[in-house]
N, C-alpha and C positions, 0 to 999 in steps of 0.2 A: 691766351684767352683775351687779354686786353688789346692785343694787336688786331685780332679779328673784330673786336668791338669798334676799334678805330676805323677799320676798313669798311664796316657796315655804315658807320656815320659818314665816311667819305663817299660811299655810293649814294647815300641819302642826300648829301650835299650836291653831288653832280646833277641830280634831278631837280633840285630847288635852289640853285646857286644865285638866282636873281633876287631872292627874298632876303637872304641873310645879311648882306651889307646894310640894307635899309633898317632891318630889325635891330641890328647892333647899334647903329648911329642914333636912331630915335630913342631907344631905351637908355643908352648912355647919356644922352643929352637930358632926358627926363629925370634920370637919377641924379645927375649933377645939379640940375635946376631945383629939384625938390630938396636937396641938401642945403642949397644957398638960401632958399626961401625960409627955411627953418620952421616950416609947418609940421604937420604930422609926417615925419619921414618914414618911408617904407623901403625895405630892402628888395622888394619884388622887381623893380626895374633894373637894379644892379645884378640880380640873379639872371634875369632874362638876357642882359648884355653879356654876362659871362658864359651862358650856355650858347648863345649865338656865336661868340668868339671861338668857343670850343668846336663848334660845327664847322666854322670857316677854316680853322687851323687843321682840323682832321681832313677836310677836303683838299687842302693844299699839300699836306704831307702824305696823303694816302698813296700816291703813285710810287713813293719810295719804298713802301713795304713790299716784301716779296712773298 
């Protein structure tokens, strides 16, 4: 069941591969800079970065699933 979910995410990544590296980098930089500023820190940019990394890794490993 989870392998088919990863394959679905991989197919989604194949159609939108050009978006996810930018989303990952921008959200990760924003999460780190908001932690350094020590204002009202939010976990939303870190969650967006982790989801975009999941999508990138599912797209990279999807061809190895049979």
